[in-house]
FINUSE-782602 format. One record per residue (C-alpha): residue in one letter; y, x negated, z. Coordinates in steps of 0.05 Angstrom, whole numbers, padded with zeros to 5 digits, always signed. Each point is the difference from the previous one (the first is absolute). Example, Ala and Ser with C-alpha at 12.3 -4.5 7.8 and 13.67 -1.06 7.14 Angstrom:
2
A-00090-00246+00156/S+00069-00027-00013/
REM end
This chain:
252
M-00403+00239+00299/T+00015-00069+00027/D+00045-00012+00060/A+00053-00030-00047/V+00000+00060-00047/L+00003+00048+00059/A+00058-00038+00031/V+00041+00000-00065/T-00015+00074-00011/E+00023+00018+00070/A+00063-00043-00005/L+00021+00036-00063/A-00025+00070+00017/A+00069+00030+00015/A+00038-00038-00054/R+00029+00037-00060/R+00049-00053-00027/I-00039-00065-00003/V+00029-00064-00027/V-00056-00045-00028/F+00016-00074-00007/T-00050-00040-00041/G-00015-00073-00013/A-00048-00044-00040/G-00059+00018+00044/I-00006+00069-00031/S-00009-00027-00071/T-00053-00053+00011/A-00053+00055-00010/S+00030+00008-00070/G-00013-00073-00015/I+00072-00024+00013/P+00004-00063+00042/D+00041-00007+00063/Y+00058-00047-00013/R+00014-00019+00072/G-00068-00002+00035/P-00039-00063+00018/N-00030-00002-00070/G+00059+00033-00034/V+00033-00018-00066/W+00057-00037+00034/T-00049-00050+00030/T-00012-00029-00070/R+00062+00019-00038/R+00074-00015+00014/P+00043+00062-00011/V+00060-00003-00047/F+00064+00019+00035/F+00049+00046-00034/D+00055-00053-00008/E-00052-00046-00032/F-00019+00055-00049/V+00072+00009-00021/T+00019-00073-00005/D-00062-00041-00016/P-00037+00009-00066/D-00063-00035+00027/A-00002+00045+00061/R+00010+00061-00044/L-00059-00020-00043/R-00043-00014+00061/Y+00018+00069+00028/W-00021+00035-00064/R-00065-00040-00002/H-00015+00023+00071/K+00016+00073-00016/S-00039-00001-00064/E-00061-00030+00034/D+00004+00053+00055/W+00005+00055-00051/R-00061-00024-00039/T-00043-00012+00061/W+00014+00062+00042/G+00063+00037-00019/R-00021+00034-00064/G-00064+00031+00025/A+00017+00014+00073/E-00013+00072+00022/P+00022+00038+00063/N-00050+00003+00056/A-00016+00047+00057/V+00061-00020+00041/H+00048+00016-00057/E-00036+00066-00011/A+00002+00018+00074/I+00076-00009-00001/V+00004+00047-00060/D-00041+00050+00040/L+00051-00005+00057/E+00055+00016-00050/G-00039+00059-00028/A-00008+00027+00071/G+00075-00003+00010/R-00004-00053+00055/L+00029-00060-00035/E+00074-00018+00008/L-00001-00065-00040/V-00044-00058-00021/V+00035-00068+00005/T-00043-00053-00032/Q+00007-00075-00002/N-00050-00002-00057/V+00021-00012-00072/D-00065+00023-00031/G+00023+00071-00017/L-00063+00031+00029/H+00035+00052+00042/R+00033+00028-00062/A-00065-00005-00039/A-00036+00039+00055/G+00050+00057-00006/T+00051-00011+00055/S+00064+00035-00022/S+00059-00043-00017/C+00042+00040+00049/R-00049-00021+00056/L-00006-00073-00020/V+00041-00063+00010/E-00028-00063-00031/I+00044-00043+00043/H-00020-00066-00034/G-00001+00031-00070/T-00057+00005-00049/N-00038-00045-00049/R-00009+00059-00046/S+00071-00002-00027/V+00043-00056-00027/V+00076-00001+00010/C+00055-00038-00036/L+00043-00040+00049/R+00061+00008-00046/C+00002+00072-00023/G-00047+00031+00051/S-00045+00036-00050/E-00072+00011+00020/Q-00063+00006-00043/P-00075+00002+00011/A-00027-00068+00019/E-00067-00001-00037/P+00027-00015-00070/I+00044-00055+00028/Y-00058-00033+00037/D-00042+00005-00064/A+00055-00032-00041/F+00008-00057+00049/A-00075-00012+00000/E+00003-00008-00075/T+00063-00042-00007/G+00009-00036+00067/T+00074+00012-00009/V+00042+00028+00057/P+00019+00072-00020/M+00072+00017-00015/C+00035+00067-00006/A+00033+00021-00065/C+00067-00009+00036/G-00016-00073+00012/G-00016+00007+00074/F-00061-00025+00037/L-00057+00050+00008/K-00035+00000+00068/P-00053+00044+00031/A+00036+00052+00041/T-00021-00031+00066/V+00043-00029+00055/S-00009-00075-00001/F+00010-00048+00057/G+00074-00007+00012/Q+00016+00064-00037/S+00033+00058+00036/L-00036+00066+00009/R+00031+00061-00033/V+00051+00033+00046/E-00022+00070-00020/D-00073-00015+00017/L+00019-00026+00069/A+00044+00061+00011/R-00055+00049-00019/S-00050-00037+00044/F+00043-00002+00063/E+00022+00073-00010/A-00074+00020+00000/A-00012-00042+00062/A+00056+00037+00034/R-00030+00069-00012/C-00075-00011+00001/D-00044+00023+00058/A-00052-00055-00007/V-00007-00066-00036/V-00062-00036-00024/S-00006-00072-00024/L-00060-00016-00042/G-00024-00069-00022/S+00063-00038+00016/T+00012-00060+00046/L+00070+00029+00012/T+00033-00068-00003/V+00043+00007-00062/T+00069+00029+00013/P+00040+00041-00014/A-00059+00041-00025/A-00037-00003+00067/D+00064+00024+00035/V-00013+00069-00029/P-00061+00020+00042/A+00031-00036+00059/A+00062+00044-00005/A-00043+00063+00003/A-00041-00027+00058/R+00062-00016+00040/R+00019+00074-00003/G-00062+00013+00041/V-00044+00032-00053/P-00075-00018-00003/Y-00011-00066-00036/V-00070-00014-00027/V-00014-00070-00026/V-00066-00012-00038/N-00013-00071-00024/R-00054-00052+00001/G+00030-00054+00045/A+00063-00005+00041/T+00068+00028-00022/G+00071-00011+00019/H+00004+00070+00030/D-00061+00000+00045/D+00044+00006+00062/L+00040+00056-00032/A-00057+00044-00023/T-00023+00060+00041/L-00069-00008-00033/R-00026-00066-00028/V-00065-00001-00040/D-00028-00067-00021/G-00046+00016-00057/D-00009+00016-00074/V+00054+00049-00020/S-00044+00025-00058/E-00053+00022+00049/V+00046+00029+00054/F+00058+00035-00033/P-00034+00043-00053/S-00048+00026+00052/A+00057+00015+00048/V+00038+00038-00053/R-00062+00042-00017/S-00007+00016+00074/L+00074+00014+00007/L-00001+00049-00059/G-00066+00032+00021/R-00040-00024-00060/
REM end
């Protein structure tokens, strides 16, 4: 057992209501690129803001081209990895309060995390929502149709269809924020995995738990915005550290 694994295991040993906060760094092992890192997607691609999507046909088409490309290159075939599975193991052991993920890849749900223990705070690429009537449907047929036609998808009601993710400039769902901060208020430990912890209000969730004085474990390759707030900071590969720590924690 490495020093990092031992330290994480010891920090969480007494915890029974753990909030796990996850970012892009946990999904790179599943072949999904980091959007914000030094070589991330946003270094070569300008994001489409929500108001552009609503008002500008060219921006709307560019958005769907980006999403369709992402779906073809990594979204369709991405599978959960050992980090996602370790979090499922925590839930199975009765030690998980809630997972709050910044990721839109749907891999926590695919791994088996229960919907009652999961907040996808930035939404999911695996569903499409109508901005007019609010109806949702599976995303894959819509991505496939766009790939064939190159035409921006529309709902039967006449509204714009959009992947059910929170775009730049779009508000987070009030109910998701409420669930997240309620869990932060009752947990007895919080863990952040693979996040730079710079995007708010999502990153405010683990900070709220930490400020109550509960153990705060941050595992990430590189600096984060909460390095001074963490009770334990591990600079390393989350896919190597966290699954081993969970196995140790659960006596496996």
